[in-house]
C-alpha positions in Angstrom: 0.6 0.0 -0.3 1.9 3.4 -1.1 1.5 6.4 0.5 0.3 9.5 -2.0 -0.3 12.3 0.9 1.4 13.3 3.9 1.0 15.9 6.6 1.0 16.8 10.4 -1.3 19.2 12.3 -1.8 20.3 15.7 -0.4 16.6 16.6 -2.0 14.7 14.3 0.0 12.7 11.7 -1.9 12.8 8.3 -1.5 10.0 5.3 -3.4 8.9 2.3 -2.7 5.5 1.5 -3.1 3.9 -1.7 -4.5 0.3 -2.8 -4.8 0.1 -6.2 -8.1 2.8 -6.8 -8.6 2.3 -3.2 -7.8 5.3 -1.4 -7.7 5.5 2.6 -7.7 8.4 4.6 -5.6 7.8 7.9 -4.7 10.2 11.3 -2.6 9.1 13.3 -2.8 5.3 12.2 -6.3 5.2 12.8 -8.2 4.8 9.5 -11.0 7.1 8.8 -12.1 7.3 5.6 -11.8 4.8 2.8 -12.8 5.7 -1.0 -13.1 4.1 -4.3 -14.7 6.1 -7.0 -16.8 3.6 -8.6 -17.3 1.3 -5.7 -20.4 1.3 -2.8 -19.6 -1.1 -0.5 -16.6 -0.4 1.9 -17.3 -3.6 4.0 -16.7 -1.5 7.2 -18.7 1.0 9.1 -19.1 3.7 6.3 -21.6 0.8 4.6 -23.8 1.6 7.7 -24.2 5.1 7.4 -25.6 5.3 3.8 -27.7 2.0 4.2 -30.6 3.9 6.1 -31.4 5.6 3.7 -33.2 2.2 1.9 -35.5 2.3 4.8 -37.6 4.4 2.8 -37.7 4.8 -0.8 -33.9 6.6 -1.8 -35.2 9.1 -4.6 -37.9 10.5 -2.8 -34.6 12.1 -0.2 -34.1 15.1 -2.6 -32.0 16.8 0.3 -28.8 15.4 2.3 -26.8 16.4 4.7 -23.4 15.0 6.2 -21.8 16.3 9.2 -18.6 14.9 9.5 -17.5 14.3 6.3 -13.7 13.4 6.6 -12.8 12.0 3.8 -15.6 11.5 1.7 -16.9 7.5 2.1 -20.7 8.4 2.2 -20.3 10.3 -1.0 -20.2 7.6 -4.0 -23.3 5.7 -2.1 -24.8 8.6 -1.5 -24.8 10.0 -5.2 -25.5 6.6 -6.9 -28.3 5.3 -4.7 -30.2 8.7 -3.6 -28.8 10.9 -5.8 -29.7 14.5 -4.2 -31.4 17.6 -5.8 -29.0 19.2 -2.9 -26.3 18.1 -1.1 -24.2 19.5 1.5 -21.0 18.0 3.9 -19.6 19.9 6.6 -16.3 19.1 8.2 -14.1 20.8 11.2 -11.1 19.2 9.9 -9.1 21.3 7.2 -6.7 18.5 6.3 -10.1 16.2 6.0 -11.2 18.1 3.7 -8.6 19.0 1.4 -8.1 15.0 1.3 -11.7 14.9 0.5 -11.6 17.7 -2.2 -8.1 17.3 -3.7 -7.5 13.5 -3.4 -11.3 11.7 -3.2 -12.5 14.4 -5.8 -15.8 14.8 -3.7 -16.6 17.8 -5.7 -16.8 16.1 -9.0 -19.6 14.5 -7.2 -21.7 17.6 -7.0 -21.2 17.7 -3.3 -21.1 21.5 -1.7 -18.3 21.6 1.3 -18.2 23.6 4.5 -15.4 23.7 6.5 -16.8 24.6 10.3 -17.9 23.3 13.3 -21.3 21.0 12.7 -22.2 22.5 15.7 -21.8 26.0 15.1 -23.1 25.9 11.3 -26.2 23.8 12.7 -27.1 26.4 15.2 -26.5 28.7 12.1 -28.5 27.0 9.9 -32.0 28.9 8.9 -32.7 27.1 5.9 -35.0 24.6 4.8 -35.1 21.2 6.4 -33.3 18.0 4.6 -34.5 14.5 3.7 -31.6 12.5 5.2 -28.7 13.8 7.9 -25.8 11.5 8.3 -24.0 12.9 11.4 -20.9 10.9 11.8 -18.6 13.5 14.3 -15.9 12.1 15.4 -12.0 13.9 16.6 -9.1 12.5 14.6 -6.9 12.6 17.3 -8.8 10.4 19.5 -7.7 6.9 19.3 -10.7 5.8 21.3 -13.7 6.1 18.9 -15.7 8.2 20.7 -18.1 10.8 19.6 -16.9 14.7 19.5 -20.1 15.9 20.1 -21.9 14.2 23.5 -25.5 12.7 22.3 -27.5 15.4 24.6 -30.7 16.9 24.5 -29.6 19.9 22.6 -27.7 18.2 20.2 -30.6 16.4 19.3 -33.5 18.9 19.4 -30.9 20.6 17.1 -30.9 17.7 14.7 -34.3 17.0 14.9 -34.8 20.4 13.8 -32.5 20.0 10.3 -34.9 17.0 9.4 -38.0 17.2 6.8 -41.4 15.7 8.1 -40.2 12.6 6.0 -36.7 12.3 6.5 -34.2 10.0 8.4 -31.6 10.6 10.7 -28.2 8.6 11.1 -26.3 8.7 14.0 -22.7 7.0 14.4 -21.7 6.1 18.2 -18.2 4.3 19.1 -20.5 1.5 20.3 -23.7 0.1 21.9 -22.5 1.5 25.5 -21.6 4.6 24.3 -25.2 4.9 22.5 -26.7 3.0 25.6 -25.4 5.8 27.9 -26.7 8.8 25.7 -29.7 10.8 25.7 -30.5 9.5 22.4 -31.2 5.7 23.8 -34.4 7.8 24.5 -37.7 7.0 22.5 -36.7 10.5 20.8 -40.6 12.2 19.8 -41.5 12.7 16.4 -39.7 9.4 15.0 -42.4 6.5 13.8 -38.9 3.9 14.2 -35.4 3.5 15.6 -32.9 1.2 14.1 -29.4 -0.3 15.3 -27.0 -1.1 12.3 -23.9 -3.2 13.2 -21.3 -5.1 11.6 -18.6 -7.6 12.5 -16.0 -5.4 11.2 -16.0 -3.1 14.1 -18.0 -2.0 17.2 -19.6 0.9 16.2 -23.2 1.4 16.3 -25.3 3.2 13.9 -28.5 4.3 14.5 -31.0 5.8 12.3 -34.6 7.0 13.1 -37.4 7.4 10.1 -40.2 10.2 10.5 -43.0 8.0 8.5 -43.0 3.9 9.3 -40.1 1.6 7.7 -39.1 -1.8 8.2 -35.8 -3.7 8.1 -37.4 -6.3 5.6 -37.8 -2.9 3.1 -34.4 -2.4 3.8 -33.4 -5.6 2.4 -35.3 -5.5 -0.4 -34.0 -2.4 -2.0 -30.7 -3.3 -1.3 -31.3 -7.0 -3.3 -32.8 -4.8 -6.2 -29.1 -3.1 -6.3 -27.1 -5.4 -8.6 -24.3 -3.9 -7.0 -25.4 -4.3 -3.4 -27.3 -7.7 -4.3 -23.6 -9.3 -5.3 -22.0 -7.7 -2.3 -24.3 -8.9 -0.2 -23.9 -12.4 -1.5 -20.1 -12.3 -1.4 -20.5 -11.2 2.1 -18.8 -8.1 0.8 -21.6 -6.1 2.5 -22.0 -7.4 6.2 -24.8 -5.6 8.0 -27.5 -6.3 11.1 -30.6 -4.5 11.8 -32.1 -4.5 14.8 -34.8 -2.2 15.6 -35.6 -0.5 18.9 -38.9 0.8 18.4 
């Protein structure tokens, strides 16, 4: 695996490594993103972040917001499966954003990026809501893989305001315990269903809420209806479990 880019900032050493056409972003030796311009599935936690879009009809998700872009692992699958009219992404770390723009080419997928603190950006936002919000806020210097923003009532209320009446909210937690001990574990008002997604590749617990009634069976049908995803599922490259929370 060849190192094609290196940089350092605030005690964090960054690298982009290439393996074939796959690019991987590391911070202090911890992988933060994996990007392939023509491949939807990574076989790891990043798949769990876009899969909840298939809990509903993905073509109904016209406005998408990603909080915590990293290198942009989510970008190819969201563009392919959802193809939103508006695609915003917020990233605090300027070097992550540099990698996303200059090395992973997220701009070619029609993503408008903002280098900003997600909490501040959300507080200042006064536009129309989004149909899909994916919140993946982890600090690059954090080797413990825990959230950079506490999932407390104030933050959950701010995220709730961002999501449309038919929308989906996705949040990434370092593990099930981190979710269980947060305010997010209390059944939130205004949501029809909640799910936990997991993969054997890591300990992360990805939580998804849908405004409208949804089902994991519907998600599975939509996965199997997309040829690339169906192949990945059959080959055990797409590995996930879904547990309904309410």
